[in-house]
PDB file of all heavy atoms in Angstrom:
ATOM      1  N   MET A   1      65.542  56.869  31.043  1.00  0.00           N
ATOM      2  CA  MET A   1      65.344  55.696  30.223  1.00  0.00           C
ATOM      3  C   MET A   1      66.146  54.528  30.787  1.00  0.00           C
ATOM      4  O   MET A   1      65.676  53.394  30.760  1.00  0.00           O
ATOM      5  CB  MET A   1      65.762  56.006  28.786  1.00  0.00           C
ATOM      6  CG  MET A   1      65.401  54.915  27.835  1.00  0.00           C
ATOM      7  SD  MET A   1      65.684  55.303  26.118  1.00  0.00           S
ATOM      8  CE  MET A   1      64.355  56.400  25.789  1.00  0.00           C
ATOM      9  N   ILE A   2      67.330  54.834  31.291  1.00  0.00           N
ATOM     10  CA  ILE A   2      68.157  53.778  31.864  1.00  0.00           C
ATOM     11  C   ILE A   2      67.498  53.217  33.128  1.00  0.00           C
ATOM     12  O   ILE A   2      67.448  51.999  33.321  1.00  0.00           O
ATOM     13  CB  ILE A   2      69.573  54.309  32.172  1.00  0.00           C
ATOM     14  CG1 ILE A   2      70.275  54.702  30.881  1.00  0.00           C
ATOM     15  CG2 ILE A   2      70.392  53.259  32.917  1.00  0.00           C
ATOM     16  CD1 ILE A   2      71.580  55.411  31.079  1.00  0.00           C
ATOM     17  N   ILE A   3      66.957  54.105  33.944  1.00  0.00           N
ATOM     18  CA  ILE A   3      66.310  53.661  35.186  1.00  0.00           C
ATOM     19  C   ILE A   3      65.074  52.819  34.877  1.00  0.00           C
ATOM     20  O   ILE A   3      64.845  51.776  35.503  1.00  0.00           O
ATOM     21  CB  ILE A   3      65.961  54.873  36.069  1.00  0.00           C
ATOM     22  CG1 ILE A   3      67.245  55.551  36.532  1.00  0.00           C
ATOM     23  CG2 ILE A   3      65.102  54.461  37.249  1.00  0.00           C
ATOM     24  CD1 ILE A   3      67.038  56.851  37.246  1.00  0.00           C
ATOM     25  N   LEU A   4      64.275  53.254  33.905  1.00  0.00           N
ATOM     26  CA  LEU A   4      63.103  52.473  33.516  1.00  0.00           C
ATOM     27  C   LEU A   4      63.518  51.097  32.997  1.00  0.00           C
ATOM     28  O   LEU A   4      62.883  50.080  33.304  1.00  0.00           O
ATOM     29  CB  LEU A   4      62.294  53.213  32.455  1.00  0.00           C
ATOM     30  CG  LEU A   4      61.055  52.503  31.927  1.00  0.00           C
ATOM     31  CD1 LEU A   4      60.055  52.282  33.048  1.00  0.00           C
ATOM     32  CD2 LEU A   4      60.433  53.301  30.813  1.00  0.00           C
ATOM     33  N   GLY A   5      64.588  51.048  32.218  1.00  0.00           N
ATOM     34  CA  GLY A   5      65.091  49.770  31.728  1.00  0.00           C
ATOM     35  C   GLY A   5      65.525  48.852  32.851  1.00  0.00           C
ATOM     36  O   GLY A   5      65.253  47.648  32.832  1.00  0.00           O
ATOM     37  N   LEU A   6      66.193  49.420  33.859  1.00  0.00           N
ATOM     38  CA  LEU A   6      66.622  48.604  34.995  1.00  0.00           C
ATOM     39  C   LEU A   6      65.426  48.090  35.792  1.00  0.00           C
ATOM     40  O   LEU A   6      65.428  46.946  36.248  1.00  0.00           O
ATOM     41  CB  LEU A   6      67.543  49.424  35.896  1.00  0.00           C
ATOM     42  CG  LEU A   6      68.923  49.739  35.312  1.00  0.00           C
ATOM     43  CD1 LEU A   6      69.687  50.665  36.239  1.00  0.00           C
ATOM     44  CD2 LEU A   6      69.694  48.468  35.049  1.00  0.00           C
ATOM     45  N   ILE A   7      64.403  48.936  35.948  1.00  0.00           N
ATOM     46  CA  ILE A   7      63.193  48.495  36.655  1.00  0.00           C
ATOM     47  C   ILE A   7      62.532  47.345  35.897  1.00  0.00           C
ATOM     48  O   ILE A   7      62.121  46.343  36.495  1.00  0.00           O
ATOM     49  CB  ILE A   7      62.222  49.673  36.836  1.00  0.00           C
ATOM     50  CG1 ILE A   7      62.803  50.676  37.829  1.00  0.00           C
ATOM     51  CG2 ILE A   7      60.853  49.191  37.294  1.00  0.00           C
ATOM     52  CD1 ILE A   7      62.040  51.973  37.919  1.00  0.00           C
ATOM     53  N   LEU A   8      62.438  47.470  34.566  1.00  0.00           N
ATOM     54  CA  LEU A   8      61.837  46.393  33.775  1.00  0.00           C
ATOM     55  C   LEU A   8      62.668  45.117  33.853  1.00  0.00           C
ATOM     56  O   LEU A   8      62.117  44.011  33.874  1.00  0.00           O
ATOM     57  CB  LEU A   8      61.675  46.828  32.322  1.00  0.00           C
ATOM     58  CG  LEU A   8      60.540  47.817  32.048  1.00  0.00           C
ATOM     59  CD1 LEU A   8      60.560  48.223  30.579  1.00  0.00           C
ATOM     60  CD2 LEU A   8      59.209  47.222  32.416  1.00  0.00           C
ATOM     61  N   LEU A   9      63.991  45.256  33.888  1.00  0.00           N
ATOM     62  CA  LEU A   9      64.851  44.072  34.030  1.00  0.00           C
ATOM     63  C   LEU A   9      64.574  43.350  35.342  1.00  0.00           C
ATOM     64  O   LEU A   9      64.431  42.121  35.367  1.00  0.00           O
ATOM     65  CB  LEU A   9      66.325  44.480  33.969  1.00  0.00           C
ATOM     66  CG  LEU A   9      66.908  44.732  32.596  1.00  0.00           C
ATOM     67  CD1 LEU A   9      68.319  45.278  32.716  1.00  0.00           C
ATOM     68  CD2 LEU A   9      66.910  43.472  31.777  1.00  0.00           C
ATOM     69  N   VAL A  10      64.479  44.107  36.418  1.00  0.00           N
ATOM     70  CA  VAL A  10      64.247  43.494  37.729  1.00  0.00           C
ATOM     71  C   VAL A  10      62.866  42.849  37.788  1.00  0.00           C
ATOM     72  O   VAL A  10      62.721  41.709  38.233  1.00  0.00           O
ATOM     73  CB  VAL A  10      64.419  44.546  38.854  1.00  0.00           C
ATOM     74  CG1 VAL A  10      63.962  43.999  40.189  1.00  0.00           C
ATOM     75  CG2 VAL A  10      65.866  44.999  38.923  1.00  0.00           C
ATOM     76  N   VAL A  11      61.842  43.574  37.333  1.00  0.00           N
ATOM     77  CA  VAL A  11      60.483  43.025  37.360  1.00  0.00           C
ATOM     78  C   VAL A  11      60.386  41.792  36.463  1.00  0.00           C
ATOM     79  O   VAL A  11      59.784  40.781  36.838  1.00  0.00           O
ATOM     80  CB  VAL A  11      59.457  44.103  36.945  1.00  0.00           C
ATOM     81  CG1 VAL A  11      58.078  43.496  36.742  1.00  0.00           C
ATOM     82  CG2 VAL A  11      59.409  45.206  37.971  1.00  0.00           C
ATOM     83  N   GLY A  12      60.981  41.858  35.283  1.00  0.00           N
ATOM     84  CA  GLY A  12      60.963  40.717  34.379  1.00  0.00           C
ATOM     85  C   GLY A  12      61.683  39.512  34.955  1.00  0.00           C
ATOM     86  O   GLY A  12      61.262  38.368  34.781  1.00  0.00           O
ATOM     87  N   PHE A  13      62.787  39.763  35.662  1.00  0.00           N
ATOM     88  CA  PHE A  13      63.533  38.668  36.275  1.00  0.00           C
ATOM     89  C   PHE A  13      62.745  38.033  37.423  1.00  0.00           C
ATOM     90  O   PHE A  13      62.687  36.807  37.541  1.00  0.00           O
ATOM     91  CB  PHE A  13      64.888  39.183  36.773  1.00  0.00           C
ATOM     92  CG  PHE A  13      65.728  38.131  37.421  1.00  0.00           C
ATOM     93  CD1 PHE A  13      66.354  37.164  36.654  1.00  0.00           C
ATOM     94  CD2 PHE A  13      65.883  38.099  38.792  1.00  0.00           C
ATOM     95  CE1 PHE A  13      67.134  36.193  37.251  1.00  0.00           C
ATOM     96  CE2 PHE A  13      66.648  37.132  39.398  1.00  0.00           C
ATOM     97  CZ  PHE A  13      67.282  36.167  38.624  1.00  0.00           C
ATOM     98  N   LEU A  14      62.124  38.875  38.242  1.00  0.00           N
ATOM     99  CA  LEU A  14      61.410  38.353  39.408  1.00  0.00           C
ATOM    100  C   LEU A  14      60.121  37.634  39.027  1.00  0.00           C
ATOM    101  O   LEU A  14      59.745  36.653  39.671  1.00  0.00           O
ATOM    102  CB  LEU A  14      61.107  39.492  40.387  1.00  0.00           C
ATOM    103  CG  LEU A  14      62.313  40.125  41.074  1.00  0.00           C
ATOM    104  CD1 LEU A  14      61.880  41.287  41.945  1.00  0.00           C
ATOM    105  CD2 LEU A  14      63.072  39.095  41.891  1.00  0.00           C
ATOM    106  N   THR A  15      59.440  38.115  38.001  1.00  0.00           N
ATOM    107  CA  THR A  15      58.174  37.502  37.617  1.00  0.00           C
ATOM    108  C   THR A  15      58.330  36.420  36.553  1.00  0.00           C
ATOM    109  O   THR A  15      57.402  35.660  36.318  1.00  0.00           O
ATOM    110  CB  THR A  15      57.187  38.558  37.087  1.00  0.00           C
ATOM    111  OG1 THR A  15      57.762  39.202  35.958  1.00  0.00           O
ATOM    112  CG2 THR A  15      56.860  39.578  38.154  1.00  0.00           C
ATOM    113  N   GLY A  16      59.467  36.393  35.895  1.00  0.00           N
ATOM    114  CA  GLY A  16      59.687  35.391  34.857  1.00  0.00           C
ATOM    115  C   GLY A  16      59.066  35.748  33.524  1.00  0.00           C
ATOM    116  O   GLY A  16      58.906  34.890  32.662  1.00  0.00           O
ATOM    117  N   ILE A  17      58.680  37.010  33.339  1.00  0.00           N
ATOM    118  CA  ILE A  17      58.088  37.453  32.074  1.00  0.00           C
ATOM    119  C   ILE A  17      59.216  37.902  31.157  1.00  0.00           C
ATOM    120  O   ILE A  17      59.860  38.921  31.395  1.00  0.00           O
ATOM    121  CB  ILE A  17      57.077  38.600  32.317  1.00  0.00           C
ATOM    122  CG1 ILE A  17      55.988  38.140  33.274  1.00  0.00           C
ATOM    123  CG2 ILE A  17      56.494  39.062  30.995  1.00  0.00           C
ATOM    124  CD1 ILE A  17      55.041  39.239  33.693  1.00  0.00           C
ATOM    125  N   SER A  18      59.441  37.144  30.112  1.00  0.00           N
ATOM    126  CA  SER A  18      60.604  37.387  29.259  1.00  0.00           C
ATOM    127  C   SER A  18      60.484  38.658  28.427  1.00  0.00           C
ATOM    128  O   SER A  18      61.505  39.265  28.102  1.00  0.00           O
ATOM    129  CB  SER A  18      60.848  36.189  28.344  1.00  0.00           C
ATOM    130  OG  SER A  18      59.754  36.000  27.486  1.00  0.00           O
ATOM    131  N   ILE A  19      59.264  39.085  28.088  1.00  0.00           N
ATOM    132  CA  ILE A  19      59.123  40.296  27.284  1.00  0.00           C
ATOM    133  C   ILE A  19      59.581  41.521  28.075  1.00  0.00           C
ATOM    134  O   ILE A  19      60.176  42.445  27.512  1.00  0.00           O
ATOM    135  CB  ILE A  19      57.671  40.458  26.754  1.00  0.00           C
ATOM    136  CG1 ILE A  19      57.596  41.576  25.730  1.00  0.00           C
ATOM    137  CG2 ILE A  19      56.704  40.713  27.875  1.00  0.00           C
ATOM    138  CD1 ILE A  19      58.260  41.274  24.431  1.00  0.00           C
ATOM    139  N   LEU A  20      59.337  41.541  29.387  1.00  0.00           N
ATOM    140  CA  LEU A  20      59.819  42.648  30.214  1.00  0.00           C
ATOM    141  C   LEU A  20      61.343  42.652  30.277  1.00  0.00           C
ATOM    142  O   LEU A  20      61.971  43.706  30.269  1.00  0.00           O
ATOM    143  CB  LEU A  20      59.234  42.562  31.622  1.00  0.00           C
ATOM    144  CG  LEU A  20      57.747  42.816  31.751  1.00  0.00           C
ATOM    145  CD1 LEU A  20      57.321  42.679  33.205  1.00  0.00           C
ATOM    146  CD2 LEU A  20      57.377  44.174  31.209  1.00  0.00           C
ATOM    147  N   TRP A  21      61.922  41.477  30.350  1.00  0.00           N
ATOM    148  CA  TRP A  21      63.384  41.345  30.367  1.00  0.00           C
ATOM    149  C   TRP A  21      63.967  41.892  29.063  1.00  0.00           C
ATOM    150  O   TRP A  21      64.926  42.666  29.075  1.00  0.00           O
ATOM    151  CB  TRP A  21      63.731  39.866  30.562  1.00  0.00           C
ATOM    152  CG  TRP A  21      65.181  39.564  30.602  1.00  0.00           C
ATOM    153  CD1 TRP A  21      65.922  39.042  29.586  1.00  0.00           C
ATOM    154  CD2 TRP A  21      66.073  39.753  31.693  1.00  0.00           C
ATOM    155  NE1 TRP A  21      67.212  38.902  29.993  1.00  0.00           N
ATOM    156  CE2 TRP A  21      67.339  39.329  31.280  1.00  0.00           C
ATOM    157  CE3 TRP A  21      65.910  40.250  32.983  1.00  0.00           C
ATOM    158  CZ2 TRP A  21      68.441  39.379  32.115  1.00  0.00           C
ATOM    159  CZ3 TRP A  21      67.015  40.303  33.806  1.00  0.00           C
ATOM    160  CH2 TRP A  21      68.259  39.873  33.373  1.00  0.00           C
ATOM    161  N   THR A  22      63.367  41.525  27.938  1.00  0.00           N
ATOM    162  CA  THR A  22      63.842  41.987  26.632  1.00  0.00           C
ATOM    163  C   THR A  22      63.686  43.494  26.483  1.00  0.00           C
ATOM    164  O   THR A  22      64.612  44.188  26.038  1.00  0.00           O
ATOM    165  CB  THR A  22      63.074  41.277  25.508  1.00  0.00           C
ATOM    166  OG1 THR A  22      63.190  39.862  25.696  1.00  0.00           O
ATOM    167  CG2 THR A  22      63.604  41.654  24.152  1.00  0.00           C
ATOM    168  N   LEU A  23      62.532  44.028  26.861  1.00  0.00           N
ATOM    169  CA  LEU A  23      62.315  45.472  26.780  1.00  0.00           C
ATOM    170  C   LEU A  23      63.270  46.229  27.701  1.00  0.00           C
ATOM    171  O   LEU A  23      63.750  47.306  27.356  1.00  0.00           O
ATOM    172  CB  LEU A  23      60.867  45.812  27.140  1.00  0.00           C
ATOM    173  CG  LEU A  23      59.819  45.439  26.102  1.00  0.00           C
ATOM    174  CD1 LEU A  23      58.428  45.710  26.645  1.00  0.00           C
ATOM    175  CD2 LEU A  23      60.041  46.191  24.815  1.00  0.00           C
ATOM    176  N   GLY A  24      63.549  45.669  28.858  1.00  0.00           N
ATOM    177  CA  GLY A  24      64.491  46.291  29.784  1.00  0.00           C
ATOM    178  C   GLY A  24      65.883  46.391  29.204  1.00  0.00           C
ATOM    179  O   GLY A  24      66.547  47.427  29.315  1.00  0.00           O
ATOM    180  N   ILE A  25      66.340  45.332  28.558  1.00  0.00           N
ATOM    181  CA  ILE A  25      67.669  45.345  27.925  1.00  0.00           C
ATOM    182  C   ILE A  25      67.718  46.389  26.820  1.00  0.00           C
ATOM    183  O   ILE A  25      68.679  47.158  26.713  1.00  0.00           O
ATOM    184  CB  ILE A  25      68.010  43.944  27.381  1.00  0.00           C
ATOM    185  CG1 ILE A  25      68.224  42.976  28.540  1.00  0.00           C
ATOM    186  CG2 ILE A  25      69.238  43.998  26.484  1.00  0.00           C
ATOM    187  CD1 ILE A  25      68.387  41.541  28.116  1.00  0.00           C
ATOM    188  N   ILE A  26      66.669  46.445  26.010  1.00  0.00           N
ATOM    189  CA  ILE A  26      66.629  47.414  24.910  1.00  0.00           C
ATOM    190  C   ILE A  26      66.659  48.840  25.450  1.00  0.00           C
ATOM    191  O   ILE A  26      67.409  49.694  24.953  1.00  0.00           O
ATOM    192  CB  ILE A  26      65.390  47.172  24.030  1.00  0.00           C
ATOM    193  CG1 ILE A  26      65.536  45.852  23.276  1.00  0.00           C
ATOM    194  CG2 ILE A  26      65.174  48.323  23.051  1.00  0.00           C
ATOM    195  CD1 ILE A  26      64.277  45.400  22.571  1.00  0.00           C
ATOM    196  N   LEU A  27      65.871  49.122  26.481  1.00  0.00           N
ATOM    197  CA  LEU A  27      65.839  50.471  27.041  1.00  0.00           C
ATOM    198  C   LEU A  27      67.165  50.861  27.671  1.00  0.00           C
ATOM    199  O   LEU A  27      67.606  52.007  27.539  1.00  0.00           O
ATOM    200  CB  LEU A  27      64.714  50.587  28.072  1.00  0.00           C
ATOM    201  CG  LEU A  27      63.312  50.699  27.518  1.00  0.00           C
ATOM    202  CD1 LEU A  27      62.303  50.781  28.648  1.00  0.00           C
ATOM    203  CD2 LEU A  27      63.183  51.914  26.628  1.00  0.00           C
ATOM    204  N   VAL A  28      67.819  49.937  28.343  1.00  0.00           N
ATOM    205  CA  VAL A  28      69.118  50.236  28.937  1.00  0.00           C
ATOM    206  C   VAL A  28      70.143  50.550  27.848  1.00  0.00           C
ATOM    207  O   VAL A  28      70.883  51.534  27.950  1.00  0.00           O
ATOM    208  CB  VAL A  28      69.598  49.075  29.833  1.00  0.00           C
ATOM    209  CG1 VAL A  28      71.054  49.236  30.215  1.00  0.00           C
ATOM    210  CG2 VAL A  28      68.735  48.983  31.072  1.00  0.00           C
ATOM    211  N   VAL A  29      70.170  49.757  26.798  1.00  0.00           N
ATOM    212  CA  VAL A  29      71.134  49.981  25.718  1.00  0.00           C
ATOM    213  C   VAL A  29      70.881  51.320  25.030  1.00  0.00           C
ATOM    214  O   VAL A  29      71.813  52.104  24.802  1.00  0.00           O
ATOM    215  CB  VAL A  29      71.095  48.812  24.704  1.00  0.00           C
ATOM    216  CG1 VAL A  29      71.886  49.134  23.461  1.00  0.00           C
ATOM    217  CG2 VAL A  29      71.614  47.542  25.352  1.00  0.00           C
ATOM    218  N   VAL A  30      69.631  51.609  24.699  1.00  0.00           N
ATOM    219  CA  VAL A  30      69.302  52.883  24.043  1.00  0.00           C
ATOM    220  C   VAL A  30      69.616  54.049  24.975  1.00  0.00           C
ATOM    221  O   VAL A  30      70.158  55.074  24.538  1.00  0.00           O
ATOM    222  CB  VAL A  30      67.829  52.897  23.596  1.00  0.00           C
ATOM    223  CG1 VAL A  30      67.414  54.285  23.144  1.00  0.00           C
ATOM    224  CG2 VAL A  30      67.609  51.898  22.479  1.00  0.00           C
ATOM    225  N   GLY A  31      69.312  53.916  26.245  1.00  0.00           N
ATOM    226  CA  GLY A  31      69.605  54.972  27.207  1.00  0.00           C
ATOM    227  C   GLY A  31      71.086  55.246  27.332  1.00  0.00           C
ATOM    228  O   GLY A  31      71.513  56.406  27.397  1.00  0.00           O
ATOM    229  N   VAL A  32      71.894  54.195  27.355  1.00  0.00           N
ATOM    230  CA  VAL A  32      73.347  54.377  27.443  1.00  0.00           C
ATOM    231  C   VAL A  32      73.880  55.037  26.182  1.00  0.00           C
ATOM    232  O   VAL A  32      74.723  55.945  26.254  1.00  0.00           O
ATOM    233  CB  VAL A  32      74.041  53.017  27.700  1.00  0.00           C
ATOM    234  CG1 VAL A  32      75.536  53.112  27.506  1.00  0.00           C
ATOM    235  CG2 VAL A  32      73.714  52.526  29.090  1.00  0.00           C
ATOM    236  N   ILE A  33      73.384  54.634  25.025  1.00  0.00           N
ATOM    237  CA  ILE A  33      73.834  55.249  23.769  1.00  0.00           C
ATOM    238  C   ILE A  33      73.474  56.725  23.740  1.00  0.00           C
ATOM    239  O   ILE A  33      74.311  57.574  23.389  1.00  0.00           O
ATOM    240  CB  ILE A  33      73.232  54.508  22.554  1.00  0.00           C
ATOM    241  CG1 ILE A  33      73.851  53.122  22.428  1.00  0.00           C
ATOM    242  CG2 ILE A  33      73.437  55.302  21.273  1.00  0.00           C
ATOM    243  CD1 ILE A  33      73.183  52.229  21.415  1.00  0.00           C
ATOM    244  N   LEU A  34      72.257  57.070  24.119  1.00  0.00           N
ATOM    245  CA  LEU A  34      71.852  58.478  24.140  1.00  0.00           C
ATOM    246  C   LEU A  34      72.648  59.276  25.165  1.00  0.00           C
ATOM    247  O   LEU A  34      73.011  60.428  24.915  1.00  0.00           O
ATOM    248  CB  LEU A  34      70.355  58.593  24.421  1.00  0.00           C
ATOM    249  CG  LEU A  34      69.426  58.152  23.297  1.00  0.00           C
ATOM    250  CD1 LEU A  34      67.982  58.223  23.760  1.00  0.00           C
ATOM    251  CD2 LEU A  34      69.634  58.982  22.057  1.00  0.00           C
ATOM    252  N   ALA A  35      72.936  58.673  26.311  1.00  0.00           N
ATOM    253  CA  ALA A  35      73.726  59.368  27.327  1.00  0.00           C
ATOM    254  C   ALA A  35      75.145  59.625  26.836  1.00  0.00           C
ATOM    255  O   ALA A  35      75.700  60.705  27.056  1.00  0.00           O
ATOM    256  CB  ALA A  35      73.745  58.550  28.618  1.00  0.00           C
ATOM    257  N   LEU A  36      75.719  58.651  26.152  1.00  0.00           N
ATOM    258  CA  LEU A  36      77.075  58.841  25.619  1.00  0.00           C
ATOM    259  C   LEU A  36      77.109  59.894  24.528  1.00  0.00           C
ATOM    260  O   LEU A  36      78.019  60.725  24.479  1.00  0.00           O
ATOM    261  CB  LEU A  36      77.629  57.511  25.087  1.00  0.00           C
ATOM    262  CG  LEU A  36      77.973  56.467  26.138  1.00  0.00           C
ATOM    263  CD1 LEU A  36      78.388  55.160  25.471  1.00  0.00           C
ATOM    264  CD2 LEU A  36      79.084  56.974  27.037  1.00  0.00           C
ATOM    265  N   LEU A  37      76.120  59.873  23.649  1.00  0.00           N
ATOM    266  CA  LEU A  37      76.066  60.890  22.597  1.00  0.00           C
ATOM    267  C   LEU A  37      75.843  62.276  23.190  1.00  0.00           C
ATOM    268  O   LEU A  37      76.434  63.258  22.736  1.00  0.00           O
ATOM    269  CB  LEU A  37      74.960  60.563  21.590  1.00  0.00           C
ATOM    270  CG  LEU A  37      75.232  59.404  20.651  1.00  0.00           C
ATOM    271  CD1 LEU A  37      73.994  59.126  19.799  1.00  0.00           C
ATOM    272  CD2 LEU A  37      76.419  59.674  19.773  1.00  0.00           C
ATOM    273  N   GLY A  38      75.006  62.362  24.196  1.00  0.00           N
ATOM    274  CA  GLY A  38      74.761  63.646  24.840  1.00  0.00           C
ATOM    275  C   GLY A  38      75.979  64.155  25.585  1.00  0.00           C
ATOM    276  O   GLY A  38      76.247  65.355  25.622  1.00  0.00           O
ATOM    277  N   ALA A  39      76.740  63.249  26.181  1.00  0.00           N
ATOM    278  CA  ALA A  39      77.930  63.643  26.933  1.00  0.00           C
ATOM    279  C   ALA A  39      79.036  64.151  26.009  1.00  0.00           C
ATOM    280  O   ALA A  39      79.865  64.961  26.423  1.00  0.00           O
ATOM    281  CB  ALA A  39      78.446  62.464  27.762  1.00  0.00           C
ATOM    282  N   THR A  40      79.052  63.694  24.770  1.00  0.00           N
ATOM    283  CA  THR A  40      80.080  64.147  23.837  1.00  0.00           C
ATOM    284  C   THR A  40      79.706  65.470  23.186  1.00  0.00           C
ATOM    285  O   THR A  40      80.493  66.017  22.433  1.00  0.00           O
ATOM    286  CB  THR A  40      80.331  63.099  22.734  1.00  0.00           C
ATOM    287  OG1 THR A  40      79.119  62.891  22.010  1.00  0.00           O
ATOM    288  CG2 THR A  40      80.815  61.790  23.308  1.00  0.00           C
ATOM    289  N   GLY A  41      78.514  65.983  23.476  1.00  0.00           N
ATOM    290  CA  GLY A  41      78.091  67.255  22.909  1.00  0.00           C
ATOM    291  C   GLY A  41      77.474  67.118  21.536  1.00  0.00           C
ATOM    292  O   GLY A  41      77.213  68.094  20.851  1.00  0.00           O
ATOM    293  N   ARG A  42      77.234  65.917  21.116  1.00  0.00           N
ATOM    294  CA  ARG A  42      76.656  65.675  19.798  1.00  0.00           C
ATOM    295  C   ARG A  42      75.140  65.861  19.850  1.00  0.00           C
ATOM    296  O   ARG A  42      74.493  65.461  20.802  1.00  0.00           O
ATOM    297  CB  ARG A  42      76.992  64.249  19.377  1.00  0.00           C
ATOM    298  CG  ARG A  42      76.588  63.909  17.987  1.00  0.00           C
ATOM    299  CD  ARG A  42      77.038  62.485  17.672  1.00  0.00           C
ATOM    300  NE  ARG A  42      76.628  62.135  16.351  1.00  0.00           N
ATOM    301  CZ  ARG A  42      77.424  62.157  15.307  1.00  0.00           C
ATOM    302  NH1 ARG A  42      78.668  62.521  15.461  1.00  0.00           N
ATOM    303  NH2 ARG A  42      76.983  61.824  14.131  1.00  0.00           N
ATOM    304  N   ALA A  43      74.593  66.471  18.828  1.00  0.00           N
ATOM    305  CA  ALA A  43      73.145  66.669  18.773  1.00  0.00           C
ATOM    306  C   ALA A  43      72.453  65.332  18.541  1.00  0.00           C
ATOM    307  O   ALA A  43      72.841  64.559  17.672  1.00  0.00           O
ATOM    308  CB  ALA A  43      72.794  67.637  17.659  1.00  0.00           C
ATOM    309  N   VAL A  44      71.426  65.045  19.326  1.00  0.00           N
ATOM    310  CA  VAL A  44      70.678  63.798  19.216  1.00  0.00           C
ATOM    311  C   VAL A  44      69.257  64.144  18.804  1.00  0.00           C
ATOM    312  O   VAL A  44      68.572  64.886  19.494  1.00  0.00           O
ATOM    313  CB  VAL A  44      70.671  63.027  20.555  1.00  0.00           C
ATOM    314  CG1 VAL A  44      69.851  61.758  20.422  1.00  0.00           C
ATOM    315  CG2 VAL A  44      72.081  62.716  20.990  1.00  0.00           C
ATOM    316  N   GLY A  45      68.809  63.630  17.680  1.00  0.00           N
ATOM    317  CA  GLY A  45      67.456  63.890  17.215  1.00  0.00           C
ATOM    318  C   GLY A  45      67.217  65.348  16.865  1.00  0.00           C
ATOM    319  O   GLY A  45      66.115  65.841  17.019  1.00  0.00           O
ATOM    320  N   GLY A  46      68.248  66.032  16.423  1.00  0.00           N
ATOM    321  CA  GLY A  46      68.112  67.434  16.051  1.00  0.00           C
ATOM    322  C   GLY A  46      68.207  68.396  17.214  1.00  0.00           C
ATOM    323  O   GLY A  46      68.112  69.606  17.029  1.00  0.00           O
ATOM    324  N   ARG A  47      68.395  67.888  18.426  1.00  0.00           N
ATOM    325  CA  ARG A  47      68.494  68.755  19.600  1.00  0.00           C
ATOM    326  C   ARG A  47      69.821  68.508  20.298  1.00  0.00           C
ATOM    327  O   ARG A  47      70.253  67.380  20.449  1.00  0.00           O
ATOM    328  CB  ARG A  47      67.381  68.476  20.589  1.00  0.00           C
ATOM    329  CG  ARG A  47      66.027  68.815  20.070  1.00  0.00           C
ATOM    330  CD  ARG A  47      65.020  68.610  21.159  1.00  0.00           C
ATOM    331  NE  ARG A  47      63.709  69.037  20.695  1.00  0.00           N
ATOM    332  CZ  ARG A  47      62.682  69.128  21.481  1.00  0.00           C
ATOM    333  NH1 ARG A  47      62.786  68.816  22.747  1.00  0.00           N
ATOM    334  NH2 ARG A  47      61.535  69.517  21.008  1.00  0.00           N
ATOM    335  N   LYS A  48      70.428  69.580  20.729  1.00  0.00           N
ATOM    336  CA  LYS A  48      71.684  69.420  21.450  1.00  0.00           C
ATOM    337  C   LYS A  48      71.438  69.141  22.935  1.00  0.00           C
ATOM    338  O   LYS A  48      72.208  68.459  23.578  1.00  0.00           O
ATOM    339  CB  LYS A  48      72.530  70.670  21.285  1.00  0.00           C
ATOM    340  CG  LYS A  48      73.925  70.479  21.797  1.00  0.00           C
ATOM    341  CD  LYS A  48      74.838  71.613  21.371  1.00  0.00           C
ATOM    342  CE  LYS A  48      76.214  71.333  21.914  1.00  0.00           C
ATOM    343  NZ  LYS A  48      77.230  71.461  20.945  1.00  0.00           N
ATOM    344  N   TYR A  49      70.339  69.690  23.471  1.00  0.00           N
ATOM    345  CA  TYR A  49      70.012  69.488  24.881  1.00  0.00           C
ATOM    346  C   TYR A  49      68.607  68.913  25.009  1.00  0.00           C
ATOM    347  O   TYR A  49      67.717  69.290  24.278  1.00  0.00           O
ATOM    348  CB  TYR A  49      70.067  70.812  25.644  1.00  0.00           C
ATOM    349  CG  TYR A  49      71.426  71.456  25.587  1.00  0.00           C
ATOM    350  CD1 TYR A  49      71.657  72.533  24.765  1.00  0.00           C
ATOM    351  CD2 TYR A  49      72.467  70.955  26.353  1.00  0.00           C
ATOM    352  CE1 TYR A  49      72.909  73.117  24.698  1.00  0.00           C
ATOM    353  CE2 TYR A  49      73.718  71.528  26.307  1.00  0.00           C
ATOM    354  CZ  TYR A  49      73.938  72.611  25.488  1.00  0.00           C
ATOM    355  OH  TYR A  49      75.176  73.168  25.423  1.00  0.00           O
ATOM    356  N   TRP A  50      68.429  68.006  25.968  1.00  0.00           N
ATOM    357  CA  TRP A  50      67.129  67.412  26.250  1.00  0.00           C
ATOM    358  C   TRP A  50      66.728  67.812  27.653  1.00  0.00           C
ATOM    359  O   TRP A  50      67.450  67.558  28.607  1.00  0.00           O
ATOM    360  CB  TRP A  50      67.196  65.889  26.139  1.00  0.00           C
ATOM    361  CG  TRP A  50      67.365  65.445  24.740  1.00  0.00           C
ATOM    362  CD1 TRP A  50      68.542  65.278  24.089  1.00  0.00           C
ATOM    363  CD2 TRP A  50      66.345  65.131  23.813  1.00  0.00           C
ATOM    364  NE1 TRP A  50      68.325  64.877  22.805  1.00  0.00           N
ATOM    365  CE2 TRP A  50      66.966  64.768  22.613  1.00  0.00           C
ATOM    366  CE3 TRP A  50      64.964  65.117  23.878  1.00  0.00           C
ATOM    367  CZ2 TRP A  50      66.263  64.412  21.482  1.00  0.00           C
ATOM    368  CZ3 TRP A  50      64.271  64.749  22.749  1.00  0.00           C
ATOM    369  CH2 TRP A  50      64.916  64.410  21.581  1.00  0.00           C
ATOM    370  N   TYR A  51      65.581  68.452  27.777  1.00  0.00           N
ATOM    371  CA  TYR A  51      65.121  68.892  29.089  1.00  0.00           C
ATOM    372  C   TYR A  51      63.857  68.170  29.458  1.00  0.00           C
ATOM    373  O   TYR A  51      63.010  67.934  28.698  1.00  0.00           O
ATOM    374  CB  TYR A  51      64.882  70.389  29.125  1.00  0.00           C
ATOM    375  CG  TYR A  51      66.156  71.175  28.919  1.00  0.00           C
ATOM    376  CD1 TYR A  51      66.427  71.778  27.714  1.00  0.00           C
ATOM    377  CD2 TYR A  51      67.071  71.288  29.945  1.00  0.00           C
ATOM    378  CE1 TYR A  51      67.586  72.492  27.520  1.00  0.00           C
ATOM    379  CE2 TYR A  51      68.221  72.004  29.765  1.00  0.00           C
ATOM    380  CZ  TYR A  51      68.476  72.605  28.555  1.00  0.00           C
ATOM    381  OH  TYR A  51      69.626  73.307  28.388  1.00  0.00           O
TER     382      TYR A  51
END
């Protein structure tokens, strides 16, 4: 999710499409939050591990 967010940020920046920039920021933030919760061993969405 973080990688997809970064790709959208770059594409949005290069093309000037602001919706891609906004979606990229949202995906990066959500990805970082999920990664931090997963790293602490906390269950996310009812699952402890995501495969």
